[in-house]
PDB file of N, CA, C and O in Angstrom:
ATOM      1  N   MET A   1       0.850  -1.149   0.003  1.00  0.00           N
ATOM      2  CA  MET A   1      -0.011   0.005   0.005  1.00  0.00           C
ATOM      3  C   MET A   1       0.901   1.245  -0.018  1.00  0.00           C
ATOM      4  O   MET A   1       1.947   1.272   0.631  1.00  0.00           O
ATOM      5  N   ARG A   2       0.503   2.219  -0.742  1.00  0.00           N
ATOM      6  CA  ARG A   2       1.275   3.432  -0.844  1.00  0.00           C
ATOM      7  C   ARG A   2       0.748   4.438   0.204  1.00  0.00           C
ATOM      8  O   ARG A   2      -0.447   4.727   0.276  1.00  0.00           O
ATOM      9  N   MET A   3       1.691   4.954   1.007  1.00  0.00           N
ATOM     10  CA  MET A   3       1.377   5.999   1.979  1.00  0.00           C
ATOM     11  C   MET A   3       1.916   7.306   1.440  1.00  0.00           C
ATOM     12  O   MET A   3       3.046   7.383   0.957  1.00  0.00           O
ATOM     13  N   VAL A   4       1.058   8.369   1.535  1.00  0.00           N
ATOM     14  CA  VAL A   4       1.466   9.700   1.064  1.00  0.00           C
ATOM     15  C   VAL A   4       1.248  10.639   2.227  1.00  0.00           C
ATOM     16  O   VAL A   4       0.193  10.621   2.860  1.00  0.00           O
ATOM     17  N   TYR A   5       2.252  11.468   2.513  1.00  0.00           N
ATOM     18  CA  TYR A   5       2.199  12.397   3.647  1.00  0.00           C
ATOM     19  C   TYR A   5       2.337  13.834   3.150  1.00  0.00           C
ATOM     20  O   TYR A   5       3.090  14.103   2.214  1.00  0.00           O
ATOM     21  N   PHE A   6       1.612  14.748   3.777  1.00  0.00           N
ATOM     22  CA  PHE A   6       1.587  16.129   3.378  1.00  0.00           C
ATOM     23  C   PHE A   6       1.908  17.062   4.545  1.00  0.00           C
ATOM     24  O   PHE A   6       1.665  16.730   5.706  1.00  0.00           O
ATOM     25  N   ALA A   7       2.457  18.235   4.217  1.00  0.00           N
ATOM     26  CA  ALA A   7       2.704  19.349   5.153  1.00  0.00           C
ATOM     27  C   ALA A   7       3.588  18.886   6.311  1.00  0.00           C
ATOM     28  O   ALA A   7       4.594  18.211   6.095  1.00  0.00           O
ATOM     29  N   TRP A   8       3.207  19.254   7.558  1.00  0.00           N
ATOM     30  CA  TRP A   8       4.072  18.930   8.683  1.00  0.00           C
ATOM     31  C   TRP A   8       4.147  17.445   8.964  1.00  0.00           C
ATOM     32  O   TRP A   8       5.109  16.995   9.586  1.00  0.00           O
ATOM     33  N   VAL A   9       3.167  16.665   8.528  1.00  0.00           N
ATOM     34  CA  VAL A   9       3.261  15.222   8.687  1.00  0.00           C
ATOM     35  C   VAL A   9       4.447  14.699   7.904  1.00  0.00           C
ATOM     36  O   VAL A   9       5.235  13.904   8.418  1.00  0.00           O
ATOM     37  N   ARG A  10       4.579  15.145   6.653  1.00  0.00           N
ATOM     38  CA  ARG A  10       5.712  14.792   5.801  1.00  0.00           C
ATOM     39  C   ARG A  10       7.028  15.252   6.414  1.00  0.00           C
ATOM     40  O   ARG A  10       8.008  14.506   6.417  1.00  0.00           O
ATOM     41  N   GLU A  11       7.053  16.481   6.934  1.00  0.00           N
ATOM     42  CA  GLU A  11       8.280  17.018   7.521  1.00  0.00           C
ATOM     43  C   GLU A  11       8.722  16.209   8.739  1.00  0.00           C
ATOM     44  O   GLU A  11       9.913  15.957   8.916  1.00  0.00           O
ATOM     45  N   ARG A  12       7.777  15.806   9.571  1.00  0.00           N
ATOM     46  CA  ARG A  12       8.175  15.034  10.784  1.00  0.00           C
ATOM     47  C   ARG A  12       8.617  13.627  10.475  1.00  0.00           C
ATOM     48  O   ARG A  12       9.519  13.099  11.126  1.00  0.00           O
ATOM     49  N   ILE A  13       7.984  13.005   9.473  1.00  0.00           N
ATOM     50  CA  ILE A  13       8.387  11.642   9.075  1.00  0.00           C
ATOM     51  C   ILE A  13       9.695  11.670   8.276  1.00  0.00           C
ATOM     52  O   ILE A  13      10.541  10.787   8.417  1.00  0.00           O
ATOM     53  N   GLY A  14       9.839  12.667   7.464  1.00  0.00           N
ATOM     54  CA  GLY A  14      11.051  12.804   6.692  1.00  0.00           C
ATOM     55  C   GLY A  14      10.982  12.280   5.256  1.00  0.00           C
ATOM     56  O   GLY A  14      11.971  12.319   4.524  1.00  0.00           O
ATOM     57  N   VAL A  15       9.810  11.793   4.865  1.00  0.00           N
ATOM     58  CA  VAL A  15       9.604  11.311   3.504  1.00  0.00           C
ATOM     59  C   VAL A  15       8.187  11.748   3.013  1.00  0.00           C
ATOM     60  O   VAL A  15       7.269  11.902   3.819  1.00  0.00           O
ATOM     61  N   ALA A  16       8.039  11.936   1.732  1.00  0.00           N
ATOM     62  CA  ALA A  16       6.747  12.317   1.175  1.00  0.00           C
ATOM     63  C   ALA A  16       5.834  11.115   0.986  1.00  0.00           C
ATOM     64  O   ALA A  16       4.610  11.215   1.076  1.00  0.00           O
ATOM     65  N   GLU A  17       6.467   9.969   0.719  1.00  0.00           N
ATOM     66  CA  GLU A  17       5.657   8.749   0.544  1.00  0.00           C
ATOM     67  C   GLU A  17       6.496   7.531   0.834  1.00  0.00           C
ATOM     68  O   GLU A  17       7.725   7.594   0.845  1.00  0.00           O
ATOM     69  N   GLU A  18       5.823   6.420   1.069  1.00  0.00           N
ATOM     70  CA  GLU A  18       6.498   5.147   1.281  1.00  0.00           C
ATOM     71  C   GLU A  18       5.515   4.019   1.013  1.00  0.00           C
ATOM     72  O   GLU A  18       4.300   4.194   1.098  1.00  0.00           O
ATOM     73  N   GLU A  19       6.068   2.868   0.690  1.00  0.00           N
ATOM     74  CA  GLU A  19       5.289   1.634   0.511  1.00  0.00           C
ATOM     75  C   GLU A  19       5.309   0.852   1.810  1.00  0.00           C
ATOM     76  O   GLU A  19       6.369   0.639   2.398  1.00  0.00           O
ATOM     77  N   VAL A  20       4.130   0.421   2.262  1.00  0.00           N
ATOM     78  CA  VAL A  20       4.043  -0.351   3.494  1.00  0.00           C
ATOM     79  C   VAL A  20       3.207  -1.601   3.288  1.00  0.00           C
ATOM     80  O   VAL A  20       2.362  -1.642   2.394  1.00  0.00           O
ATOM     81  N   SER A  21       3.429  -2.594   4.084  1.00  0.00           N
ATOM     82  CA  SER A  21       2.622  -3.830   4.082  1.00  0.00           C
ATOM     83  C   SER A  21       2.197  -4.136   5.497  1.00  0.00           C
ATOM     84  O   SER A  21       2.834  -4.935   6.183  1.00  0.00           O
ATOM     85  N   PRO A  22       1.112  -3.499   5.942  1.00  0.00           N
ATOM     86  CA  PRO A  22       0.659  -3.752   7.321  1.00  0.00           C
ATOM     87  C   PRO A  22       0.120  -5.163   7.486  1.00  0.00           C
ATOM     88  O   PRO A  22      -0.379  -5.756   6.530  1.00  0.00           O
ATOM     89  N   PRO A  23       0.219  -5.703   8.696  1.00  0.00           N
ATOM     90  CA  PRO A  23      -0.324  -7.044   8.960  1.00  0.00           C
ATOM     91  C   PRO A  23      -1.853  -7.049   8.862  1.00  0.00           C
ATOM     92  O   PRO A  23      -2.490  -5.995   8.889  1.00  0.00           O
ATOM     93  N   ALA A  24      -2.425  -8.237   8.748  1.00  0.00           N
ATOM     94  CA  ALA A  24      -3.839  -8.398   8.533  1.00  0.00           C
ATOM     95  C   ALA A  24      -4.706  -7.779   9.643  1.00  0.00           C
ATOM     96  O   ALA A  24      -5.833  -7.353   9.390  1.00  0.00           O
ATOM     97  N   GLU A  25      -4.183  -7.736  10.848  1.00  0.00           N
ATOM     98  CA  GLU A  25      -5.032  -7.190  11.945  1.00  0.00           C
ATOM     99  C   GLU A  25      -5.151  -5.667  11.868  1.00  0.00           C
ATOM    100  O   GLU A  25      -5.932  -5.086  12.621  1.00  0.00           O
ATOM    101  N   VAL A  26      -4.410  -5.007  10.990  1.00  0.00           N
ATOM    102  CA  VAL A  26      -4.577  -3.549  10.777  1.00  0.00           C
ATOM    103  C   VAL A  26      -5.735  -3.393   9.800  1.00  0.00           C
ATOM    104  O   VAL A  26      -5.575  -3.547   8.589  1.00  0.00           O
ATOM    105  N   ALA A  27      -6.920  -3.081  10.359  1.00  0.00           N
ATOM    106  CA  ALA A  27      -8.154  -3.100   9.574  1.00  0.00           C
ATOM    107  C   ALA A  27      -8.679  -1.714   9.181  1.00  0.00           C
ATOM    108  O   ALA A  27      -9.424  -1.591   8.208  1.00  0.00           O
ATOM    109  N   THR A  28      -8.295  -0.661   9.934  1.00  0.00           N
ATOM    110  CA  THR A  28      -8.775   0.662   9.684  1.00  0.00           C
ATOM    111  C   THR A  28      -7.609   1.649   9.541  1.00  0.00           C
ATOM    112  O   THR A  28      -6.459   1.309   9.821  1.00  0.00           O
ATOM    113  N   ILE A  29      -7.912   2.835   9.118  1.00  0.00           N
ATOM    114  CA  ILE A  29      -6.854   3.858   9.032  1.00  0.00           C
ATOM    115  C   ILE A  29      -6.323   4.189  10.401  1.00  0.00           C
ATOM    116  O   ILE A  29      -5.125   4.435  10.539  1.00  0.00           O
ATOM    117  N   ALA A  30      -7.158   4.206  11.421  1.00  0.00           N
ATOM    118  CA  ALA A  30      -6.708   4.445  12.785  1.00  0.00           C
ATOM    119  C   ALA A  30      -5.719   3.326  13.212  1.00  0.00           C
ATOM    120  O   ALA A  30      -4.697   3.612  13.836  1.00  0.00           O
ATOM    121  N   ASP A  31      -6.024   2.069  12.876  1.00  0.00           N
ATOM    122  CA  ASP A  31      -5.114   0.945  13.178  1.00  0.00           C
ATOM    123  C   ASP A  31      -3.803   1.145  12.446  1.00  0.00           C
ATOM    124  O   ASP A  31      -2.733   0.886  12.997  1.00  0.00           O
ATOM    125  N   LEU A  32      -3.880   1.611  11.193  1.00  0.00           N
ATOM    126  CA  LEU A  32      -2.682   1.858  10.391  1.00  0.00           C
ATOM    127  C   LEU A  32      -1.810   2.928  11.006  1.00  0.00           C
ATOM    128  O   LEU A  32      -0.585   2.802  11.042  1.00  0.00           O
ATOM    129  N   ILE A  33      -2.437   3.973  11.488  1.00  0.00           N
ATOM    130  CA  ILE A  33      -1.688   5.063  12.162  1.00  0.00           C
ATOM    131  C   ILE A  33      -0.984   4.538  13.383  1.00  0.00           C
ATOM    132  O   ILE A  33       0.180   4.863  13.613  1.00  0.00           O
ATOM    133  N   ASP A  34      -1.674   3.720  14.184  1.00  0.00           N
ATOM    134  CA  ASP A  34      -1.037   3.104  15.380  1.00  0.00           C
ATOM    135  C   ASP A  34       0.179   2.258  14.952  1.00  0.00           C
ATOM    136  O   ASP A  34       1.260   2.367  15.531  1.00  0.00           O
ATOM    137  N   TRP A  35      -0.021   1.421  13.933  1.00  0.00           N
ATOM    138  CA  TRP A  35       1.039   0.546  13.454  1.00  0.00           C
ATOM    139  C   TRP A  35       2.230   1.381  12.919  1.00  0.00           C
ATOM    140  O   TRP A  35       3.384   1.082  13.222  1.00  0.00           O
ATOM    141  N   LEU A  36       1.942   2.400  12.143  1.00  0.00           N
ATOM    142  CA  LEU A  36       3.024   3.259  11.622  1.00  0.00           C
ATOM    143  C   LEU A  36       3.756   3.986  12.745  1.00  0.00           C
ATOM    144  O   LEU A  36       4.978   4.127  12.701  1.00  0.00           O
ATOM    145  N   ALA A  37       3.013   4.449  13.751  1.00  0.00           N
ATOM    146  CA  ALA A  37       3.607   5.187  14.849  1.00  0.00           C
ATOM    147  C   ALA A  37       4.651   4.370  15.585  1.00  0.00           C
ATOM    148  O   ALA A  37       5.598   4.916  16.150  1.00  0.00           O
ATOM    149  N   ALA A  38       4.471   3.062  15.573  1.00  0.00           N
ATOM    150  CA  ALA A  38       5.415   2.145  16.250  1.00  0.00           C
ATOM    151  C   ALA A  38       6.669   1.880  15.395  1.00  0.00           C
ATOM    152  O   ALA A  38       7.628   1.279  15.880  1.00  0.00           O
ATOM    153  N   ARG A  39       6.664   2.310  14.174  1.00  0.00           N
ATOM    154  CA  ARG A  39       7.797   1.996  13.275  1.00  0.00           C
ATOM    155  C   ARG A  39       9.053   2.796  13.535  1.00  0.00           C
ATOM    156  O   ARG A  39      10.163   2.300  13.345  1.00  0.00           O
ATOM    157  N   SER A  40       8.879   4.053  13.975  1.00  0.00           N
ATOM    158  CA  SER A  40      10.045   4.901  14.221  1.00  0.00           C
ATOM    159  C   SER A  40       9.672   6.106  15.072  1.00  0.00           C
ATOM    160  O   SER A  40       8.497   6.465  15.144  1.00  0.00           O
ATOM    161  N   PRO A  41      10.632   6.728  15.708  1.00  0.00           N
ATOM    162  CA  PRO A  41      10.348   7.951  16.496  1.00  0.00           C
ATOM    163  C   PRO A  41       9.751   9.057  15.624  1.00  0.00           C
ATOM    164  O   PRO A  41       8.898   9.812  16.091  1.00  0.00           O
ATOM    165  N   SER A  42      10.181   9.163  14.371  1.00  0.00           N
ATOM    166  CA  SER A  42       9.648  10.237  13.518  1.00  0.00           C
ATOM    167  C   SER A  42       8.205   9.970  13.147  1.00  0.00           C
ATOM    168  O   SER A  42       7.416  10.911  13.057  1.00  0.00           O
ATOM    169  N   HIS A  43       7.830   8.710  12.927  1.00  0.00           N
ATOM    170  CA  HIS A  43       6.425   8.351  12.675  1.00  0.00           C
ATOM    171  C   HIS A  43       5.596   8.650  13.945  1.00  0.00           C
ATOM    172  O   HIS A  43       4.493   9.189  13.860  1.00  0.00           O
ATOM    173  N   ALA A  44       6.147   8.290  15.117  1.00  0.00           N
ATOM    174  CA  ALA A  44       5.426   8.524  16.373  1.00  0.00           C
ATOM    175  C   ALA A  44       5.179  10.017  16.562  1.00  0.00           C
ATOM    176  O   ALA A  44       4.096  10.420  16.985  1.00  0.00           O
ATOM    177  N   ALA A  45       6.170  10.829  16.254  1.00  0.00           N
ATOM    178  CA  ALA A  45       5.993  12.307  16.408  1.00  0.00           C
ATOM    179  C   ALA A  45       4.945  12.832  15.447  1.00  0.00           C
ATOM    180  O   ALA A  45       4.143  13.690  15.815  1.00  0.00           O
ATOM    181  N   ALA A  46       4.941  12.332  14.230  1.00  0.00           N
ATOM    182  CA  ALA A  46       3.972  12.800  13.235  1.00  0.00           C
ATOM    183  C   ALA A  46       2.542  12.431  13.583  1.00  0.00           C
ATOM    184  O   ALA A  46       1.608  13.168  13.270  1.00  0.00           O
ATOM    185  N   PHE A  47       2.374  11.282  14.235  1.00  0.00           N
ATOM    186  CA  PHE A  47       1.038  10.791  14.543  1.00  0.00           C
ATOM    187  C   PHE A  47       0.618  10.945  16.001  1.00  0.00           C
ATOM    188  O   PHE A  47      -0.364  10.344  16.436  1.00  0.00           O
ATOM    189  N   ALA A  48       1.364  11.750  16.753  1.00  0.00           N
ATOM    190  CA  ALA A  48       1.111  11.906  18.191  1.00  0.00           C
ATOM    191  C   ALA A  48      -0.254  12.523  18.518  1.00  0.00           C
ATOM    192  O   ALA A  48      -0.866  12.163  19.523  1.00  0.00           O
ATOM    193  N   ASP A  49      -0.722  13.421  17.704  1.00  0.00           N
ATOM    194  CA  ASP A  49      -1.981  14.108  17.987  1.00  0.00           C
ATOM    195  C   ASP A  49      -2.991  13.782  16.879  1.00  0.00           C
ATOM    196  O   ASP A  49      -3.075  14.492  15.877  1.00  0.00           O
ATOM    197  N   ARG A  50      -3.738  12.723  17.069  1.00  0.00           N
ATOM    198  CA  ARG A  50      -4.712  12.282  16.074  1.00  0.00           C
ATOM    199  C   ARG A  50      -5.784  13.304  15.722  1.00  0.00           C
ATOM    200  O   ARG A  50      -6.303  13.310  14.605  1.00  0.00           O
ATOM    201  N   ASP A  51      -6.116  14.173  16.683  1.00  0.00           N
ATOM    202  CA  ASP A  51      -7.120  15.181  16.405  1.00  0.00           C
ATOM    203  C   ASP A  51      -6.681  16.157  15.319  1.00  0.00           C
ATOM    204  O   ASP A  51      -7.510  16.867  14.749  1.00  0.00           O
ATOM    205  N   ARG A  52      -5.391  16.197  15.032  1.00  0.00           N
ATOM    206  CA  ARG A  52      -4.866  17.065  13.996  1.00  0.00           C
ATOM    207  C   ARG A  52      -4.573  16.345  12.689  1.00  0.00           C
ATOM    208  O   ARG A  52      -3.872  16.883  11.832  1.00  0.00           O
ATOM    209  N   LEU A  53      -5.098  15.133  12.524  1.00  0.00           N
ATOM    210  CA  LEU A  53      -4.875  14.370  11.308  1.00  0.00           C
ATOM    211  C   LEU A  53      -6.134  14.175  10.493  1.00  0.00           C
ATOM    212  O   LEU A  53      -7.218  14.022  11.056  1.00  0.00           O
ATOM    213  N   ARG A  54      -6.014  14.176   9.198  1.00  0.00           N
ATOM    214  CA  ARG A  54      -7.061  13.834   8.280  1.00  0.00           C
ATOM    215  C   ARG A  54      -6.541  12.765   7.349  1.00  0.00           C
ATOM    216  O   ARG A  54      -5.331  12.576   7.230  1.00  0.00           O
ATOM    217  N   ALA A  55      -7.450  12.059   6.682  1.00  0.00           N
ATOM    218  CA  ALA A  55      -7.029  10.967   5.796  1.00  0.00           C
ATOM    219  C   ALA A  55      -7.830  10.950   4.525  1.00  0.00           C
ATOM    220  O   ALA A  55      -8.958  11.438   4.457  1.00  0.00           O
ATOM    221  N   ALA A  56      -7.202  10.365   3.506  1.00  0.00           N
ATOM    222  CA  ALA A  56      -7.899  10.096   2.247  1.00  0.00           C
ATOM    223  C   ALA A  56      -7.548   8.649   1.851  1.00  0.00           C
ATOM    224  O   ALA A  56      -6.396   8.223   1.944  1.00  0.00           O
ATOM    225  N   ARG A  57      -8.561   7.921   1.414  1.00  0.00           N
ATOM    226  CA  ARG A  57      -8.345   6.551   0.934  1.00  0.00           C
ATOM    227  C   ARG A  57      -8.582   6.581  -0.573  1.00  0.00           C
ATOM    228  O   ARG A  57      -9.688   6.876  -1.025  1.00  0.00           O
ATOM    229  N   ASP A  58      -7.547   6.277  -1.347  1.00  0.00           N
ATOM    230  CA  ASP A  58      -7.627   6.345  -2.806  1.00  0.00           C
ATOM    231  C   ASP A  58      -8.208   7.671  -3.268  1.00  0.00           C
ATOM    232  O   ASP A  58      -9.087   7.714  -4.129  1.00  0.00           O
ATOM    233  N   GLN A  59      -7.700   8.759  -2.681  1.00  0.00           N
ATOM    234  CA  GLN A  59      -8.002  10.137  -3.032  1.00  0.00           C
ATOM    235  C   GLN A  59      -9.428  10.598  -2.703  1.00  0.00           C
ATOM    236  O   GLN A  59      -9.938  11.536  -3.314  1.00  0.00           O
ATOM    237  N   VAL A  60     -10.065   9.932  -1.733  1.00  0.00           N
ATOM    238  CA  VAL A  60     -11.354  10.310  -1.227  1.00  0.00           C
ATOM    239  C   VAL A  60     -11.247  10.526   0.257  1.00  0.00           C
ATOM    240  O   VAL A  60     -10.781   9.636   0.970  1.00  0.00           O
ATOM    241  N   PHE A  61     -11.669  11.701   0.762  1.00  0.00           N
ATOM    242  CA  PHE A  61     -11.615  11.989   2.194  1.00  0.00           C
ATOM    243  C   PHE A  61     -12.455  10.970   2.948  1.00  0.00           C
ATOM    244  O   PHE A  61     -13.590  10.689   2.565  1.00  0.00           O
ATOM    245  N   VAL A  62     -11.892  10.414   4.027  1.00  0.00           N
ATOM    246  CA  VAL A  62     -12.578   9.437   4.876  1.00  0.00           C
ATOM    247  C   VAL A  62     -12.219   9.690   6.333  1.00  0.00           C
ATOM    248  O   VAL A  62     -11.186  10.292   6.626  1.00  0.00           O
ATOM    249  N   PRO A  63     -13.092   9.219   7.269  1.00  0.00           N
ATOM    250  CA  PRO A  63     -12.745   9.332   8.672  1.00  0.00           C
ATOM    251  C   PRO A  63     -11.658   8.317   9.032  1.00  0.00           C
ATOM    252  O   PRO A  63     -11.421   7.355   8.301  1.00  0.00           O
ATOM    253  N   LEU A  64     -11.013   8.550  10.160  1.00  0.00           N
ATOM    254  CA  LEU A  64      -9.923   7.649  10.568  1.00  0.00           C
ATOM    255  C   LEU A  64     -10.410   6.215  10.878  1.00  0.00           C
ATOM    256  O   LEU A  64      -9.608   5.281  10.901  1.00  0.00           O
ATOM    257  N   ASP A  65     -11.710   6.050  11.113  1.00  0.00           N
ATOM    258  CA  ASP A  65     -12.187   4.689  11.378  1.00  0.00           C
ATOM    259  C   ASP A  65     -12.608   3.956  10.070  1.00  0.00           C
ATOM    260  O   ASP A  65     -13.218   2.887  10.114  1.00  0.00           O
ATOM    261  N   ALA A  66     -12.267   4.556   8.926  1.00  0.00           N
ATOM    262  CA  ALA A  66     -12.598   3.918   7.648  1.00  0.00           C
ATOM    263  C   ALA A  66     -11.783   2.655   7.456  1.00  0.00           C
ATOM    264  O   ALA A  66     -10.634   2.588   7.894  1.00  0.00           O
ATOM    265  N   PRO A  67     -12.363   1.642   6.802  1.00  0.00           N
ATOM    266  CA  PRO A  67     -11.630   0.377   6.575  1.00  0.00           C
ATOM    267  C   PRO A  67     -10.524   0.536   5.552  1.00  0.00           C
ATOM    268  O   PRO A  67     -10.600   1.393   4.671  1.00  0.00           O
ATOM    269  N   LEU A  68      -9.498  -0.290   5.671  1.00  0.00           N
ATOM    270  CA  LEU A  68      -8.395  -0.282   4.744  1.00  0.00           C
ATOM    271  C   LEU A  68      -8.568  -1.267   3.585  1.00  0.00           C
ATOM    272  O   LEU A  68      -7.919  -1.124   2.548  1.00  0.00           O
ATOM    273  N   ALA A  69      -9.418  -2.240   3.752  1.00  0.00           N
ATOM    274  CA  ALA A  69      -9.530  -3.316   2.759  1.00  0.00           C
ATOM    275  C   ALA A  69      -9.610  -2.791   1.342  1.00  0.00           C
ATOM    276  O   ALA A  69     -10.480  -1.986   1.011  1.00  0.00           O
ATOM    277  N   GLY A  70      -8.695  -3.252   0.511  1.00  0.00           N
ATOM    278  CA  GLY A  70      -8.695  -2.901  -0.894  1.00  0.00           C
ATOM    279  C   GLY A  70      -8.056  -1.554  -1.243  1.00  0.00           C
ATOM    280  O   GLY A  70      -8.006  -1.181  -2.415  1.00  0.00           O
ATOM    281  N   ALA A  71      -7.571  -0.828  -0.247  1.00  0.00           N
ATOM    282  CA  ALA A  71      -6.988   0.494  -0.514  1.00  0.00           C
ATOM    283  C   ALA A  71      -5.654   0.337  -1.212  1.00  0.00           C
ATOM    284  O   ALA A  71      -4.849  -0.523  -0.856  1.00  0.00           O
ATOM    285  N   GLY A  72      -5.429   1.175  -2.209  1.00  0.00           N
ATOM    286  CA  GLY A  72      -4.145   1.204  -2.866  1.00  0.00           C
ATOM    287  C   GLY A  72      -3.256   2.328  -2.359  1.00  0.00           C
ATOM    288  O   GLY A  72      -2.028   2.252  -2.405  1.00  0.00           O
ATOM    289  N   GLU A  73      -3.923   3.385  -1.869  1.00  0.00           N
ATOM    290  CA  GLU A  73      -3.222   4.564  -1.369  1.00  0.00           C
ATOM    291  C   GLU A  73      -3.925   5.190  -0.191  1.00  0.00           C
ATOM    292  O   GLU A  73      -5.143   5.367  -0.203  1.00  0.00           O
ATOM    293  N   ILE A  74      -3.159   5.523   0.823  1.00  0.00           N
ATOM    294  CA  ILE A  74      -3.687   6.259   1.967  1.00  0.00           C
ATOM    295  C   ILE A  74      -2.851   7.505   2.114  1.00  0.00           C
ATOM    296  O   ILE A  74      -1.623   7.430   2.163  1.00  0.00           O
ATOM    297  N   ALA A  75      -3.509   8.668   2.186  1.00  0.00           N
ATOM    298  CA  ALA A  75      -2.853   9.932   2.400  1.00  0.00           C
ATOM    299  C   ALA A  75      -3.186  10.438   3.792  1.00  0.00           C
ATOM    300  O   ALA A  75      -4.336  10.376   4.227  1.00  0.00           O
ATOM    301  N   ILE A  76      -2.177  10.938   4.487  1.00  0.00           N
ATOM    302  CA  ILE A  76      -2.345  11.490   5.829  1.00  0.00           C
ATOM    303  C   ILE A  76      -1.870  12.947   5.774  1.00  0.00           C
ATOM    304  O   ILE A  76      -0.796  13.241   5.251  1.00  0.00           O
ATOM    305  N   PHE A  77      -2.696  13.861   6.327  1.00  0.00           N
ATOM    306  CA  PHE A  77      -2.379  15.284   6.236  1.00  0.00           C
ATOM    307  C   PHE A  77      -3.060  16.048   7.381  1.00  0.00           C
ATOM    308  O   PHE A  77      -3.978  15.527   8.013  1.00  0.00           O
ATOM    309  N   PRO A  78      -2.614  17.273   7.645  1.00  0.00           N
ATOM    310  CA  PRO A  78      -3.298  18.079   8.633  1.00  0.00           C
ATOM    311  C   PRO A  78      -4.619  18.634   8.047  1.00  0.00           C
ATOM    312  O   PRO A  78      -4.845  18.547   6.840  1.00  0.00           O
ATOM    313  N   PRO A  79      -5.465  19.187   8.887  1.00  0.00           N
ATOM    314  CA  PRO A  79      -6.698  19.778   8.366  1.00  0.00           C
ATOM    315  C   PRO A  79      -6.392  20.853   7.297  1.00  0.00           C
ATOM    316  O   PRO A  79      -5.422  21.604   7.398  1.00  0.00           O
ATOM    317  N   VAL A  80      -7.235  20.888   6.306  1.00  0.00           N
ATOM    318  CA  VAL A  80      -7.059  21.827   5.199  1.00  0.00           C
ATOM    319  C   VAL A  80      -7.951  23.050   5.453  1.00  0.00           C
ATOM    320  O   VAL A  80      -9.124  22.932   5.808  1.00  0.00           O
ATOM    321  N   THR A  81      -7.360  24.197   5.260  1.00  0.00           N
ATOM    322  CA  THR A  81      -8.157  25.427   5.390  1.00  0.00           C
ATOM    323  C   THR A  81      -8.158  26.167   4.035  1.00  0.00           C
ATOM    324  O   THR A  81      -7.230  26.045   3.234  1.00  0.00           O
ATOM    325  N   GLY A  82      -9.179  26.894   3.827  1.00  0.00           N
ATOM    326  CA  GLY A  82      -9.271  27.659   2.571  1.00  0.00           C
ATOM    327  C   GLY A  82      -9.223  29.141   2.849  1.00  0.00           C
ATOM    328  O   GLY A  82      -9.182  29.579   3.998  1.00  0.00           O
ATOM    329  N   GLY A  83      -9.229  29.891   1.792  1.00  0.00           N
ATOM    330  CA  GLY A  83      -9.171  31.335   2.006  1.00  0.00           C
ATOM    331  C   GLY A  83      -9.170  32.055   0.718  1.00  0.00           C
ATOM    332  O   GLY A  83      -9.124  33.285   0.698  1.00  0.00           O
TER     333      GLY A  83
END
């Protein structure tokens, strides 16, 4: 699965994207965030405050409790503001 990171999430992790293969028990985006946070201190720092994270599954905005099944790409980013 392709992970894509934007803004300060990308800066804290240190990469814009990466390929991951989470285990079968990782069923939702929230589970994925927990699994990723355990991978490295930079991932943990990026995902420390879930209230400041948004997600997209295959380029469609979804809540963090959305299922992962069949996803090809997950994007994680801070809230988007307009102006």
